[in-house]
C-alpha positions in Angstrom: -9.1 -11.0 74.0 -6.8 -12.0 71.5 -4.4 -9.8 69.8 -2.1 -10.4 66.7 0.0 -7.4 65.9 3.4 -6.7 63.7 5.4 -5.6 66.6 4.9 -6.2 70.3 3.0 -3.2 70.5 0.0 -2.7 73.5 -0.5 1.0 73.6 -2.7 3.0 71.7 0.3 5.5 70.6 2.0 2.6 69.2 -0.5 1.0 67.3 -0.1 5.3 65.9 3.5 4.7 65.2 2.4 1.1 63.4 0.9 2.9 60.4 3.5 6.3 60.1 6.6 4.3 60.6 6.5 1.6 58.2 5.8 3.7 55.0 3.5 1.3 54.0 0.8 3.0 52.3 -1.8 0.3 53.7 -0.6 -1.3 56.9 -2.1 -4.9 58.3 -1.9 -4.6 61.7 -3.8 -7.5 63.8 -6.6 -8.9 64.8 -8.8 -9.1 68.1 -12.3 -10.8 69.0 -11.1 -14.1 67.6 -13.9 -16.3 68.0 -15.0 -19.5 65.7 -16.9 -18.0 62.6 -15.2 -14.3 63.0 -12.4 -11.7 64.2 -11.7 -7.9 63.9 -8.9 -7.4 61.9 -7.3 -4.1 62.4 -5.2 -1.9 60.0 -3.4 1.6 59.2 -3.4 3.9 56.1 -0.7 6.6 55.8 -3.2 9.3 54.0 -0.7 11.5 51.7 -2.0 14.5 49.5 -5.0 13.8 47.8 -5.9 11.0 50.0 -8.7 11.6 52.3 -10.7 9.6 54.5 -13.6 10.5 51.8 -11.6 9.4 48.8 -10.3 5.9 49.5 -11.6 3.3 50.2 -10.7 0.6 53.2 -10.3 -2.9 53.0 -9.4 -6.7 54.1 -8.8 -9.3 51.8 -9.2 -12.9 53.6 -8.7 -16.6 52.2 -7.8 -20.2 54.0 -4.9 -20.8 51.2 -2.1 -18.3 51.0 -0.9 -18.8 47.7 -4.5 -18.1 46.4 -4.3 -14.9 48.9 -1.0 -13.5 47.0 -2.6 -14.7 43.6 -5.7 -12.1 44.1 -7.9 -15.2 44.8 -8.9 -14.1 48.2 -12.4 -16.1 49.4 -13.7 -13.0 50.9 -13.5 -9.2 50.7 -14.6 -6.5 53.4 -15.1 -3.0 52.6 -14.5 -1.0 56.0 -15.3 2.2 57.8 -12.4 4.6 59.2 -11.6 5.0 63.1 -12.9 8.2 64.9 -12.1 11.7 64.3 -8.8 11.3 66.7 -7.5 8.4 64.5 -8.8 8.5 60.4 -5.6 6.3 59.9 -7.0 3.6 61.6 -9.7 1.2 60.3 -10.7 -2.3 61.5 -13.6 -5.0 60.7 -15.4 -7.5 62.4 -15.4 -10.7 59.8 -18.3 -13.4 59.6 -18.7 -16.4 57.7 -15.3 -17.8 58.9 -14.8 -21.7 59.9 -13.6 -22.7 62.4 -10.4 -24.1 64.2 -8.9 -23.2 61.3 -6.3 -21.0 59.7 -6.7 -17.6 57.8 -4.7 -15.3 55.4 -5.5 -11.6 55.5 -4.3 -8.5 54.3 -4.6 -4.7 54.3 -5.9 -2.9 51.6 -6.7 0.6 50.8 -8.2 1.7 47.0 -7.9 5.1 45.9 -8.3 5.9 41.8 -8.2 2.6 40.6 -4.9 1.7 42.3 -5.1 -0.6 45.0 -2.2 -0.8 47.5 -1.7 -3.8 49.6 -0.2 -4.6 53.2 1.7 -7.5 54.4 -0.3 -10.9 54.9 -0.5 -11.9 58.3 -2.6 -15.1 59.7 -4.4 -16.2 62.6 -6.4 -19.1 63.7 -10.3 -19.4 64.7 -11.0 -20.8 67.6 -12.9 -24.1 68.0 -16.5 -24.5 67.8 -18.7 -26.1 71.2 -21.6 -27.1 69.6 -23.7 -30.2 70.0 -26.5 -31.8 68.1 -29.0 -34.4 70.0 -32.4 -36.1 68.1 -34.9 -36.5 70.4 -37.9 -39.0 69.9 -40.4 -38.1 67.0 -44.1 -37.7 68.3 -46.3 -39.5 65.5 -49.7 -38.0 65.5 -50.9 -39.8 62.7 -50.0 -41.5 59.7 -49.7 -38.4 57.8 -48.0 -36.5 60.3 -44.5 -37.2 62.0 -43.2 -34.2 64.4 -38.9 -35.0 64.2 -37.5 -33.4 67.3 -34.4 -32.2 68.4 -32.3 -29.8 70.1 -28.4 -28.3 70.1 -26.3 -26.8 72.8 -23.0 -24.7 72.7 -21.0 -22.4 74.6 -20.2 -18.6 73.3 -22.1 -16.5 70.9 -24.9 -18.4 69.1 -23.5 -19.5 65.1 -26.0 -19.0 62.4 -27.6 -22.6 61.8 -29.3 -24.9 59.0 -31.2 -27.6 60.3 -32.0 -30.6 57.8 -33.5 -33.8 59.5 -32.1 -37.4 57.4 -34.3 -40.5 57.2 -34.0 -43.6 55.8 -35.7 -47.2 56.4 -32.8 -48.8 58.0 -30.4 -47.4 60.9 -27.7 -47.9 58.0 -29.0 -45.9 55.2 -30.2 -42.1 56.8 -30.0 -40.8 53.4 -33.2 -39.2 52.3 -33.1 -35.2 53.5 -36.5 -33.0 54.2 -36.1 -29.5 53.2 -33.5 -27.6 54.9 -34.5 -24.6 57.4 -32.9 -22.2 59.7 -32.8 -22.5 63.2 -34.4 -19.3 65.1 -31.8 -18.1 67.5 -32.6 -18.1 71.2 -34.7 -21.5 70.7 -32.5 -24.3 71.0 -35.4 -26.3 70.3 -36.5 -27.1 66.5 -39.2 -29.1 65.3 -39.9 -30.6 61.9 -43.5 -31.8 60.8 -42.4 -35.0 58.1 -45.0 -36.3 56.0 -44.4 -40.2 55.6 -44.0 -41.8 52.4 -45.2 -45.1 53.5 -47.5 -46.3 56.6 -46.9 -49.7 58.6 -42.9 -48.3 58.5 -40.6 -48.2 60.6 -38.2 -45.1 59.8 -34.5 -44.3 60.9 -34.0 -40.3 61.5 -31.4 -37.8 62.7 -31.0 -34.3 63.0 -27.9 -33.0 61.3 -26.7 -29.5 62.0 -25.0 -27.3 59.4 -22.4 -24.6 60.8 -21.1 -23.6 57.8 -22.6 -22.7 54.1 -24.2 -25.1 51.6 -20.6 -25.0 49.6 -18.4 -25.3 53.0 -20.7 -27.3 54.9 -19.7 -27.8 59.4 -21.8 -30.5 60.5 -22.8 -31.5 63.9 -25.3 -34.7 64.0 -27.0 -36.2 66.7 -27.6 -40.1 67.1 -29.7 -42.1 64.8 -32.9 -43.1 66.5 -36.4 -44.4 65.0 -40.5 -44.5 65.0 -43.0 -46.5 63.5 -46.0 -45.5 61.5 -49.2 -48.1 62.0 -50.8 -49.6 59.4 -54.1 -49.6 59.2 -55.8 -51.4 62.1 -55.9 -55.6 62.2 -58.7 -57.7 62.3 -62.0 -58.6 59.9 -63.6 -55.7 61.0 -63.0 -52.0 62.3 -64.8 -50.0 64.6 -64.4 -46.6 63.1 -66.9 -44.9 65.7 -69.1 -44.2 62.8 -72.0 -46.4 63.7 -70.9 -49.4 61.4 -67.7 -51.7 61.2 -66.2 -51.6 58.3 -64.7 -54.3 56.2 -60.4 -54.5 57.1 -60.2 -55.9 53.3 -61.9 -54.9 49.7 -64.7 -57.7 48.9 -62.4 -60.4 47.3 -59.0 -59.8 48.8 -57.9 -61.1 51.6 -55.6 -58.1 52.6 -55.8 -54.4 53.5 -53.6 -54.1 50.2 -55.0 -56.4 47.8 -57.3 -55.1 44.8 -60.2 -57.3 45.1 -63.2 -58.1 42.9 -64.1 -55.2 40.4 -68.8 -55.6 40.7 -70.8 -53.4 38.7 -73.7 -51.8 40.3 -76.1 -54.3 41.1 -73.9 -57.6 40.6 -72.6 -60.1 43.0 -69.3 -61.2 40.7 -66.7 -59.9 38.8 -66.4 -59.9 34.9 -64.1 -60.1 32.0 -65.3 -56.7 30.7 -68.0 -54.5 31.5 -70.8 -53.3 29.4 -71.0 -49.9 28.5 -74.7 -49.7 29.8 -75.7 -51.2 33.1 -77.4 -54.3 33.8 -79.0 -53.6 36.6 -81.6 -50.6 36.3 -84.0 -50.5 39.4 -84.1 -47.6 41.6 -84.8 -49.6 45.0 -83.7 -46.9 48.3 -81.0 -49.6 49.2 -79.9 -52.4 46.8 -81.7 -55.7 47.9 -79.5 -58.1 49.7 -80.1 -60.4 46.4 -77.7 -57.9 44.3 -75.3 -56.3 47.1 -71.5 -57.9 45.8 -71.1 -57.5 50.2 -73.7 -59.9 51.3 -73.2 -62.1 48.2 -69.8 -63.0 48.9 -69.2 -62.4 52.9 -72.7 -63.6 54.0 -75.9 -62.1 55.4 -74.1 -60.4 58.6 -71.7 -58.2 55.9 -73.2 -55.2 53.3 -72.7 -52.2 51.3 -72.4 -49.4 52.9 -75.1 -46.8 52.1 -74.0 -43.2 50.9 -75.2 -41.6 54.5 -72.6 -44.3 55.8 -69.9 -43.1 53.5 -70.4 -39.4 53.9 -70.3 -41.0 58.1 -66.7 -42.7 57.6 -65.7 -38.9 55.4 -66.2 -36.5 58.3 -65.8 -39.5 61.2 -62.5 -40.2 60.0 -59.0 -38.1 58.8 -58.2 -39.3 55.8 -54.5 -39.1 54.3 -53.5 -40.4 51.0 -50.6 -42.9 51.7 -48.3 -46.1 50.2 -48.7 -49.6 52.4 -46.5 -52.6 51.2 -46.5 -51.0 47.8 -49.8 -49.8 46.9 -50.9 -46.3 47.2 -54.8 -45.5 48.8 -56.2 -44.0 51.3 -56.1 -44.7 54.6 -59.0 -43.5 56.9 -57.8 -42.8 60.7 -60.6 -42.4 62.9 -61.4 -39.1 64.9 -62.7 -40.9 67.8 -60.3 -44.2 68.4 -57.8 -43.8 66.2 -58.7 -47.2 64.4 -57.9 -47.0 60.2 -58.9 -49.1 57.4 -57.1 -49.0 53.7 -58.6 -48.6 50.8 -56.1 -49.4 47.5 -56.2 -47.1 44.7 -57.3 -49.6 42.0 -59.1 -47.8 39.1 -62.2 -49.0 37.9 -62.8 -50.9 34.8 -65.1 -49.7 31.5 -65.1 -51.4 29.0 -62.4 -53.9 28.4 -60.0 -51.9 29.6 -59.1 -50.5 33.4 -58.0 -47.1 34.4 -56.5 -44.7 37.1 -55.3 -47.4 38.9 -53.0 -46.1 42.0 -54.2 -43.0 41.2 -57.5 -42.8 42.5 -60.1 -44.7 44.6 -64.0 -45.7 43.6 -65.8 -47.4 46.2 -69.5 -48.4 45.6 -72.5 -47.6 48.0 -75.8 -49.5 48.4 -77.4 -45.9 47.5 -79.4 -45.0 44.5 -77.5 -42.1 42.6 -78.4 -38.5 44.0 -78.9 -36.4 41.4 -79.0 -38.6 38.3 -81.3 -41.6 36.8 -81.1 -44.8 36.4 -78.0 -45.1 34.9 -76.0 -43.7 37.8 -75.5 -45.2 41.4 -73.7 -43.1 44.4 -69.8 -44.0 45.1 -67.4 -43.2 47.7 -64.6 -41.5 45.1 -60.9 -39.8 46.2 -57.6 -39.5 44.9 -54.0 -38.0 45.6 -54.1 -34.0 46.6 -56.4 -32.1 48.2 -58.5 -31.3 45.1 -59.2 -35.3 45.3 -60.6 -35.4 48.8 -63.1 -37.9 49.7 -66.9 -37.3 49.1 -70.0 -39.4 47.5 -71.1 -38.3 44.0 -73.0 -40.2 41.3 -71.1 -42.8 39.1 -71.9 -44.9 36.2 -73.6 -48.2 37.2 -71.4 -50.0 34.4 -68.5 -49.5 35.5 -66.7 -52.0 37.3 -65.7 -50.3 40.4 -64.3 -51.8 44.3 -66.3 -52.8 47.2 -65.9 -52.3 50.8 -68.5 -54.3 53.5 -69.9 -53.4 56.8 -71.8 -54.8 59.6 -73.5 -53.3 62.4 
C-alpha cells in the first residue's frame, strides 16, 4: 500500500490533525491503494457554522496536467461520501479510469451554498500495467464463418478491456477493424466470428486490446497471424454428395468466376438479344438432349440439372454470399464432404439489356415450370441476403440466363 500525505504522519489521530490545524476549509491529505487505473484519494473538511455533513459536498478534481487543474479544467470530478460518524471530517474517494504509469494531479474540494473551497494540489503516479495480449490460431469453419481467437494474461486486478480484431490482405496491412466488444472478466480467452469478404484469399490478422478509452486508448497487441479461406473445389467436375457431379464452371466459361454464355430455355447457343417471347414452348418432362445447352456444348455426358437436382443442391449444401477473384456470387459447400462450387451473380438478359449483374444468380434447370404455363421453366435463383436465399422458381423462358451442367 502506498500513502502520500502532506505531513509524515501515519496515525489516525495525526491524520485528523492535518485537517484541523491547517486552517483550510478543504484539505488534500493523500492517496492510498495506487494501482494502474485507480487510487483512493483522501481529504479532510473543516466544518464550521452551518457546514454540516448534510449541507456540504465533498470530492476531488483530478487531471494529468497540473495547469489544467489550476485553471479549473479537471478531466475528472469525483463526488465523495464522508467518513464514519466518529470521523465526519475525513472523506475519501476511489477514482477509476486513470492512465497507467502516469502522473496525476489532484485536489480536494468542499462545496457549500454555491461556493467551492479547494485544497492544495498534490500528485501521484499510477503503477505500470502488466498486461499481455496474444493472437491465437483462427478456426476456418466455412467460407462464410471464421472464428478469430486470442487470449490475455495480466497481473493484479483485471482491468476493463475492449477487444478489437484487425485484419488485412498483407502482413504489413492489418488495418481493417471488426466491431469491438467488451471482454468478459474472468474469461481470458476471446473469440470473434468474422464473415470473410472474399474466398480463395489469405488474410492476416491480430488481436488488439484497448485498456483505456476510445479518446484515450491504451493498446496491447498480439502478433500477426494468417488464415486462408479456400475457394471453390478445383477440377472440371465436383462431387457435392447430392447424387450428381456438378461442373466447376458455367457453360461457356473457363473458370469458376467466369460468366459464361446466356441461354434462353430450350436453346443451345447464345444470342445478341433475347426475344420477349420464348422460341421453345414445348412442355416435356425434361428437356431433350437436342435442346439442352449443357449437352450441346459440353458433350453427351453432361446435361442441365433437373429441378429436383437443383433442390438437392440447396438442401445438401450450406450456401454463402461471397466474392471470388473480384466476382460476387454464391458458394455452395457440401454438408457431407465440404467440396464446393461457385455460382457467379451474372444477372440475366431480357430484350437488349442485361440486369442485376453482381446482384443475383439465375440458372436454368431442364425441368418445365412447376405451376406456370409453357412460357416458363424452372430455374435456380439466389441473391445476397437471407431474403434471397437459394430456391427453385418459375422463370420466363425468353430470358437469357446461365447454365451450370451436371453429370452422373
